[in-house]
Structures are given as structure tokens and as C-alpha cells.
C-alpha positions as CSV (number, residue, x, y, z in Angstrom):
1,M,0.0,0.0,0.0
2,N,1.3,3.5,-0.9
3,G,0.3,6.8,0.6
4,G,0.4,10.5,0.0
5,R,-1.6,13.5,-1.0
6,F,-3.9,13.8,-4.0
7,D,-5.4,17.2,-5.1
8,F,-8.7,16.9,-7.0
9,D,-9.5,19.3,-9.9
10,D,-12.4,20.8,-7.8
11,G,-10.0,21.8,-5.0
12,G,-10.7,18.9,-2.7
13,T,-7.8,16.8,-1.2
14,F,-7.1,13.3,0.0
15,C,-4.2,12.5,2.3
16,G,-3.7,8.9,3.3
17,G,-3.2,5.4,2.0
18,W,-3.7,4.2,-1.6
19,E,-4.0,0.8,-3.1
20,E,-4.8,0.1,-6.8
21,G,-5.3,3.8,-7.4
22,K,-8.0,4.1,-4.7
23,A,-8.2,5.5,-1.1
24,H,-7.4,2.5,1.1
25,G,-6.4,2.2,4.8
26,H,-6.7,5.4,6.7
27,G,-7.0,8.9,5.4
28,V,-8.6,12.3,5.4
29,C,-10.6,13.7,2.5
30,T,-11.8,17.3,2.3
31,G,-14.2,18.9,-0.2
32,P,-13.6,21.9,-2.4
33,D,-12.5,25.0,-0.3
34,S,-12.3,22.7,2.7
35,Q,-16.1,22.3,2.6
36,G,-16.7,19.1,4.6
37,E,-14.2,16.5,5.7
38,Y,-14.2,12.7,6.2
39,A,-11.5,11.2,8.4
40,G,-11.3,7.5,9.0
41,A,-10.9,4.1,7.4
42,W,-11.2,3.5,3.6
43,H,-11.7,0.3,1.6
44,Y,-10.8,0.7,-2.1
45,G,-12.3,4.1,-2.5
46,F,-15.2,3.9,-0.1
47,E,-15.6,5.1,3.5
48,V,-15.7,2.3,6.1
49,S,-15.7,3.8,9.6
50,G,-15.0,7.4,10.5
51,I,-16.2,10.9,11.2
52,Y,-17.7,13.2,8.6
53,T,-17.9,16.9,9.5
54,W,-20.1,19.3,7.5
55,P,-19.2,22.9,7.0
56,S,-21.9,23.8,9.5
57,G,-20.0,21.9,12.2
58,S,-22.5,19.0,12.3
59,T,-20.9,15.6,12.5
60,Y,-21.6,11.9,11.8
61,A,-19.4,9.3,13.5
62,G,-20.0,5.7,12.5
63,Q,-20.0,3.1,9.8
64,W,-20.3,3.5,6.0
65,Q,-21.0,1.2,3.1
66,N,-20.7,2.1,-0.6
67,G,-20.4,5.8,0.1
68,K,-23.5,6.0,2.3
69,R,-24.0,5.9,6.1
70,H,-24.8,2.3,6.9
71,G,-24.6,0.5,10.2
72,L,-24.3,2.1,13.7
73,G,-23.7,5.8,13.9
74,V,-24.2,9.0,15.8
75,E,-25.2,12.3,14.1
76,Q,-25.0,15.6,16.0
77,R,-26.6,18.8,14.7
78,G,-26.2,21.5,17.3
79,R,-28.1,20.4,20.4
80,W,-29.7,17.4,18.5
81,V,-28.1,14.0,18.7
82,Y,-29.3,11.0,16.7
83,K,-28.0,7.6,17.8
84,G,-28.8,4.4,16.0
85,E,-28.8,2.3,12.9
86,W,-28.5,3.6,9.3
87,R,-29.4,1.7,6.2
88,K,-28.2,2.8,2.8
89,G,-28.0,6.4,4.0
90,S,-31.3,6.5,5.7
91,K,-32.1,6.6,9.5
92,E,-33.7,3.5,11.0
93,D,-35.0,3.2,14.5
94,M,-32.9,5.3,16.8
95,V,-32.7,7.3,20.0
96,V,-33.2,11.0,19.5
97,E,-32.0,13.4,22.1
98,K,-32.2,17.2,22.5
99,Q,-30.1,18.9,25.1
100,L,-32.2,21.5,26.8
101,T,-30.9,24.8,28.0
102,Q,-30.7,23.8,31.7
103,G,-28.7,20.6,31.1
104,H,-31.7,18.3,30.9
105,T,-32.1,15.8,28.0
106,I,-35.2,14.4,26.4
107,S,-34.8,11.0,24.7
108,A,-37.3,9.0,22.7
109,L,-36.9,5.8,20.7
110,G,-38.2,6.4,17.2
111,L,-40.0,9.6,18.2
112,L,-39.2,13.2,18.4
113,A,-40.1,14.7,21.8
114,C,-41.3,18.3,21.6
115,M,-41.6,20.5,24.7
116,T,-44.5,22.8,25.2
117,A,-45.2,25.1,28.1
118,T,-47.3,22.5,29.9
119,A,-46.6,19.1,28.4
120,V,-44.4,16.9,26.2
121,R,-45.9,16.0,22.9
122,Y,-44.7,13.1,20.7
123,M,-44.8,13.1,16.9
124,P,-43.2,11.1,14.1
125,M,-39.5,11.8,13.9
126,E,-38.1,14.1,11.3
127,A,-34.8,15.9,10.9
128,P,-34.5,19.1,12.8
129,T,-34.9,22.3,10.8
130,K,-35.0,26.0,11.8
131,A,-38.7,25.7,12.1
132,N,-38.8,22.7,14.5
133,G,-35.4,22.7,16.2
């Protein structure tokens, strides 16, 4: 296995191991203008297990298969944390947590817990957006 740095035409880079002309072993790949970064294990050009960091600072740490999140992983977006299983890039049943301002945490399996002034409501889970999170 060889190693080194490769600069892509779009400005992205890969630093790490190579085999048969593909990323293999351990390495770090950044997107154009350092937009996004994956650091971890590679298997002939595909991510295996590592951490992806988006330009926003959100992260996914876990397993990958064929370029998609697949297996166990944890995604963190601000105060939201998703822990669970992924299949072909999609979230399966998981624990969703939101860190509240006073250090409390709400957790729900497969549900998104929403606080109101007087109660906790449960609704089908969806990714947090500016409107709901």
C-alpha cells in the first residue's frame, strides 16, 4: 500500500493510504475549499468507519458502506443527537436526544419529543430544521 496526498480538480484533497489507485487504509478527504471532511478508514475508494464533518459543524461518526451511512452511527446537529442504525444512507429506529438549556435531556426511541409550556408532545420523527429545532 502506498500513501500520499492527491489534489482533486475541484480543490478537494485526500491525504492517506492508496491501493490500486483508490483510497485504502486510513486517510482524510476534504471537499472543495475545505467544505466538509471525512477522516477515517477507507476500503478501495469507499468510507468504512470514521467521522464526517459538514461545513456547519454537524458531524456523523459511524459506519459506512458504498459511500453511504450504513450500520451504527451518531449524528450531531447543534443540540440534537441521533444515535442508532442507518441503512443505505437513511435513518432507521434510533434514539433522538435534545439537550435542553438547563442541562436536561429528552430522549425518545423512534419519536421526536417536543416540549410545550405545559406538556411533552410526541410526533413522528423528522430531521431538525430551523422551524422545528
